[in-house]
C-alpha positions as CSV (number, residue, x, y, z in Angstrom):
1,M,0.0,0.0,0.0
2,T,1.2,3.5,-0.7
3,L,0.2,6.8,0.8
4,D,-0.9,9.3,-1.8
5,V,0.2,12.7,-0.3
6,P,-0.7,15.8,-2.3
7,P,2.3,17.9,-3.3
8,S,1.3,21.1,-1.5
9,E,2.9,21.8,1.9
10,V,-0.5,22.4,3.4
11,S,-1.7,19.0,2.4
12,R,1.5,17.3,3.5
13,W,1.3,18.9,6.9
14,R,-2.2,17.7,7.4
15,A,-1.4,14.2,6.3
16,V,1.6,13.9,8.7
17,A,-0.5,15.3,11.5
18,R,-2.8,12.3,11.3
19,V,-0.1,9.9,12.5
20,L,1.8,12.2,14.9
21,R,-0.8,12.5,17.7
22,S,0.6,11.1,20.9
23,P,-1.1,8.2,22.8
24,L,-2.1,10.7,25.5
25,D,-3.8,12.9,22.9
26,A,-5.6,9.9,21.4
27,L,-6.9,8.7,24.8
28,S,-8.0,12.2,25.7
29,S,-9.9,12.9,22.5
30,A,-13.1,12.0,24.2
31,L,-12.7,14.9,26.6
32,L,-11.4,17.6,24.1
33,P,-12.0,17.9,20.4
34,D,-9.4,16.2,18.2
35,V,-10.2,17.9,15.0
36,C,-9.8,21.5,14.0
37,T,-13.1,23.5,14.3
38,L,-12.3,25.4,11.1
39,C,-10.8,22.9,8.7
40,G,-11.7,19.5,10.2
41,S,-8.1,18.3,10.1
42,P,-6.7,16.3,13.1
43,L,-5.1,18.5,15.8
44,P,-1.4,17.7,16.4
45,Q,-1.9,18.0,20.1
46,L,-4.6,18.6,22.6
47,S,-5.7,22.2,23.1
48,S,-8.5,24.1,24.7
49,V,-8.7,26.0,21.5
50,P,-9.5,23.4,18.8
51,I,-8.0,25.3,15.9
52,C,-5.0,23.8,14.2
53,P,-1.7,25.7,14.0
54,L,-1.9,25.9,10.2
55,C,-5.3,27.7,10.3
56,W,-3.7,30.3,12.6
57,I,-0.7,30.6,10.2
58,E,-3.1,31.1,7.3
59,V,-4.8,34.2,8.8
60,P,-4.5,36.9,6.1
61,V,-2.4,39.5,7.8
62,L,-2.9,43.0,6.4
63,A,-0.1,44.2,4.1
64,G,0.6,46.8,1.4
65,P,-0.2,50.5,1.3
66,S,-3.2,51.6,3.3
67,C,-5.0,54.8,4.2
68,A,-3.2,56.7,7.0
69,R,-6.6,57.6,8.5
70,C,-9.0,54.6,8.2
71,G,-6.6,51.8,7.2
72,D,-8.3,50.9,4.0
73,A,-6.2,49.6,1.1
74,L,-4.9,52.2,-1.4
75,T,-5.4,50.0,-4.4
76,S,-8.2,51.6,-6.4
77,P,-8.7,54.7,-8.6
78,A,-10.3,56.3,-5.6
79,S,-6.8,57.0,-4.3
80,S,-4.8,59.7,-6.0
81,P,-1.1,59.1,-6.7
82,G,1.1,60.1,-3.8
83,S,-1.8,60.5,-1.4
84,S,-1.7,58.8,2.0
85,L,-5.5,59.0,2.4
86,C,-8.3,57.1,0.6
87,R,-10.9,59.1,-1.3
88,V,-13.5,58.7,1.5
89,C,-11.2,60.1,4.1
90,R,-10.2,63.0,1.9
91,M,-13.8,63.9,1.1
92,A,-15.2,63.3,4.6
93,P,-12.4,63.0,7.2
94,P,-13.5,60.7,10.1
95,P,-13.6,62.0,13.6
96,F,-11.0,59.5,14.8
97,V,-7.3,60.1,14.3
98,R,-6.4,56.7,12.9
99,A,-7.8,53.2,12.6
100,V,-5.7,50.1,12.5
101,A,-6.4,46.4,12.2
102,Y,-4.4,43.1,12.2
103,A,-5.8,41.0,9.4
104,I,-8.3,40.9,6.6
105,Y,-11.8,39.6,7.5
106,E,-11.6,36.4,5.5
107,E,-11.2,32.7,6.4
108,P,-9.9,31.3,8.6
109,L,-10.1,34.4,10.8
110,R,-13.8,34.8,10.0
111,G,-14.4,31.3,11.2
112,A,-12.4,31.8,14.4
113,L,-14.4,35.0,15.2
114,H,-17.7,33.2,14.5
115,A,-16.7,30.4,16.8
116,L,-15.9,32.9,19.6
117,K,-19.1,34.9,19.1
118,Y,-21.7,32.4,18.2
119,K,-20.3,29.0,19.4
120,E,-19.0,30.2,22.7
121,L,-15.5,29.1,22.0
122,H,-14.2,31.5,24.7
123,P,-10.6,30.1,24.8
124,A,-10.2,31.5,21.2
125,A,-10.2,35.0,22.7
126,R,-6.7,34.6,23.9
127,P,-4.9,34.0,20.5
128,L,-7.3,36.5,18.9
129,G,-6.5,39.0,21.6
130,R,-2.8,38.6,20.9
131,M,-3.5,39.5,17.2
132,L,-5.5,42.5,18.4
133,A,-2.5,43.5,20.5
134,H,-0.3,43.5,17.4
135,A,-2.8,45.8,15.7
136,I,-2.9,48.2,18.7
137,A,0.9,48.2,18.8
138,K,0.9,49.9,15.4
139,L,-0.2,53.0,17.2
140,A,2.6,53.0,19.8
141,L,4.8,55.5,18.0
142,D,2.0,58.0,17.3
143,A,-0.7,57.6,19.9
144,P,-0.6,59.4,23.3
145,A,1.3,57.7,26.2
146,E,-1.9,57.2,28.1
147,L,-5.2,55.9,26.6
148,L,-8.5,54.8,27.9
149,V,-9.4,51.6,26.1
150,V,-13.1,51.6,25.3
151,P,-14.7,48.5,23.8
152,V,-17.6,49.1,21.5
153,P,-20.7,48.1,23.5
154,L,-23.5,45.8,22.7
155,H,-27.1,46.8,23.4
156,R,-28.3,45.3,26.7
157,S,-30.7,42.9,24.9
158,K,-27.9,41.5,22.7
159,L,-25.5,41.3,25.6
160,A,-28.1,39.3,27.6
161,A,-28.6,36.9,24.7
162,R,-24.9,36.4,23.9
163,G,-23.7,36.6,27.5
164,F,-20.6,38.5,26.8
165,N,-19.2,41.4,24.7
166,Q,-16.6,40.1,22.3
167,A,-14.9,43.5,22.0
168,R,-14.4,43.7,25.8
169,L,-13.1,40.1,25.9
170,L,-10.6,40.7,23.1
171,S,-9.5,44.0,24.8
172,L,-8.8,42.2,28.1
173,H,-6.5,39.7,26.4
174,A,-4.9,42.3,24.2
175,L,-4.0,44.4,27.2
176,K,-2.4,41.4,28.9
177,F,0.0,41.1,26.0
178,L,0.6,44.8,25.7
179,R,1.5,45.2,29.3
180,K,4.5,42.9,28.6
181,S,5.4,44.1,25.1
182,H,4.9,47.8,25.9
183,P,5.3,48.2,29.7
184,T,5.6,52.0,29.7
185,W,2.4,52.5,27.7
186,E,-0.5,53.3,30.0
187,L,-3.6,51.6,28.7
188,H,-6.6,51.5,31.0
189,L,-9.7,49.5,30.2
190,A,-12.9,51.5,30.6
191,S,-15.6,49.0,29.4
192,T,-18.6,50.9,30.9
193,T,-17.7,54.3,29.4
194,L,-19.6,54.0,26.1
195,L,-23.3,53.0,26.0
196,R,-25.4,51.7,23.1
197,L,-28.7,53.5,23.6
198,R,-30.9,51.5,21.3
199,E,-30.9,48.2,19.6
200,T,-29.8,48.9,16.1
201,E,-30.7,46.8,13.1
202,S,-28.1,44.2,12.0
203,Q,-25.6,45.9,9.7
204,A,-25.4,42.7,7.5
205,G,-26.4,43.4,4.0
206,L,-26.8,47.2,4.5
207,S,-25.2,49.7,2.2
208,P,-22.6,52.1,3.7
209,H,-25.3,54.9,3.6
210,Q,-27.8,52.7,5.4
211,R,-25.2,51.7,8.0
212,R,-24.5,55.3,8.9
213,I,-28.2,56.0,9.3
214,N,-28.6,52.8,11.3
215,V,-26.1,53.8,14.0
216,R,-26.7,57.6,14.0
217,G,-27.3,58.7,17.6
218,A,-26.9,55.1,18.9
219,F,-24.1,55.8,21.3
220,S,-23.7,57.9,24.4
221,V,-21.2,58.3,27.2
222,S,-22.0,57.2,30.7
223,A,-20.2,60.0,32.5
224,D,-18.6,62.9,30.6
225,A,-16.3,63.7,33.5
226,A,-14.6,60.3,33.1
227,I,-13.3,61.1,29.6
228,T,-13.0,64.8,29.6
229,A,-9.6,65.7,28.0
230,K,-8.7,62.0,27.8
231,H,-7.4,60.2,24.8
232,I,-9.5,57.2,23.8
233,L,-8.7,53.9,22.1
234,L,-11.9,52.5,20.6
235,V,-11.8,48.7,20.2
236,D,-14.0,46.3,18.3
237,D,-13.6,43.0,16.5
238,I,-14.1,44.1,12.9
239,F,-14.0,47.3,10.9
240,T,-16.3,47.1,7.9
241,T,-17.4,50.5,6.5
242,G,-16.5,52.6,9.5
243,A,-20.1,53.7,10.3
244,T,-19.9,52.6,13.9
245,A,-16.4,53.9,14.4
246,R,-17.5,57.3,13.2
247,A,-20.7,57.3,15.3
248,A,-19.0,56.1,18.5
249,S,-16.0,58.5,18.0
250,Q,-18.4,61.4,17.5
251,A,-20.2,60.6,20.8
252,L,-16.9,60.4,22.7
253,L,-15.6,63.7,21.3
254,K,-18.9,65.4,22.0
255,A,-18.6,64.3,25.6
256,G,-15.2,65.9,25.9
257,A,-12.6,63.3,24.8
258,A,-9.4,64.9,23.5
259,S,-8.9,62.4,20.7
260,V,-10.1,58.9,19.5
261,W,-8.0,56.2,18.0
262,V,-9.5,52.9,16.6
263,A,-8.2,49.4,16.7
264,T,-9.9,46.2,15.4
265,L,-8.8,42.6,15.0
266,A,-10.0,42.5,11.4
267,R,-10.7,44.7,8.5
268,A,-13.3,43.9,5.8
269,R,-12.2,44.4,2.3
270,R,-14.6,45.7,-0.3
271,S,-15.1,43.2,-3.1
272,N,-15.7,45.9,-5.7
273,P,-12.5,47.9,-6.5
274,F,-14.6,51.0,-7.1
275,A,-16.6,50.7,-3.9
276,R,-14.8,53.6,-2.4
277,D,-16.2,56.0,-5.0
278,F,-18.7,58.0,-3.0
279,L,-20.4,61.3,-3.6
280,F,-21.8,63.8,-1.2
281,D,-25.6,64.2,-1.0
282,N,-27.4,67.4,0.1
283,D,-28.2,66.2,3.6
284,T,-25.9,66.5,6.6
285,D,-25.6,64.3,9.6
286,D,-23.7,64.6,12.9
287,L,-20.4,64.0,11.2
288,G,-20.8,66.9,8.8
289,S,-21.6,65.3,5.4
290,N,-23.4,62.1,4.5
291,L,-22.0,59.9,1.8
292,I,-23.9,57.9,-0.8
293,H,-22.8,55.6,-3.6
294,A,-21.7,56.9,-6.9
295,S,-23.6,54.3,-8.8
296,S,-26.7,52.2,-8.0
297,N,-24.9,49.0,-9.0
298,L,-22.8,49.2,-5.8
299,Q,-25.8,49.1,-3.4
300,G,-25.7,46.3,-0.8
301,S,-22.7,44.4,-2.1
302,Q,-19.7,46.4,-1.2
303,V,-18.0,44.2,1.5
304,N,-16.8,40.7,1.5
305,S,-19.3,38.2,2.8
306,S,-22.0,40.3,4.3
307,H,-23.2,37.4,6.4
308,D,-22.9,38.3,10.1
309,Q,-21.1,41.5,9.3
310,P,-20.3,43.6,12.3
311,S,-21.5,47.1,12.9
312,F,-18.1,48.7,12.7
């Protein structure tokens, strides 16, 4: 008998993993999962986080030129040569100073986040928090020496249904890593600072214009005195169109915050290369100017995989 192993390194690793599990791992498979939650391949060792090392390695880390303000890729005609800002940020500068993320919102990261949020795979928050810490570290040279870390809140009804706020959980783990990697950087968690006043409609499937309307006026600050003249690091799991980041930042600034910085674990990429082409309409909102699509054929399909898209 011969073992037919595919030539790719990925397939070779998975084939070898099938025979490298220790006897202890095999005996304990009844207690802990023995296959990867994301790809179904055998785990090389027991872990409270049933995601194989290769899936973690395959997380699509952000690379290449990006907007110095919102972090979106500068790869479309919407970006002018030599400019460090995308077209959206040039036409309607966001209220936050800068937004950073660790990876692209694609598989396998999407699956890991879904496992955390919807399958209660809480141990996954630790490796995901480490990734978030790497994203936050991008701000270390530019951001203030002291920041209040404010997770984007869930509405109380959604919090009761889910049982936890993934933004807060990821922030907790990220801060543990940052205290070791950046011991002089004063980052203080303030998870009750920002409130979500109303239960907004799910952002999944909404156009950027609809997302902005959906979250307009949705946030408030619990105590203005707690953030007056303070610099804020706003944290969430995913940045999609920036509607929530803008709305939450505006609420914090209105309450007296000195500045707002944004960090997310993932960044959704728009599938249409011209999806950043926006025009101003005649209405104004709390941020100054509302944006609408330049063409009707972009409505509703601008971001990768709208299923379970976050509000950010």
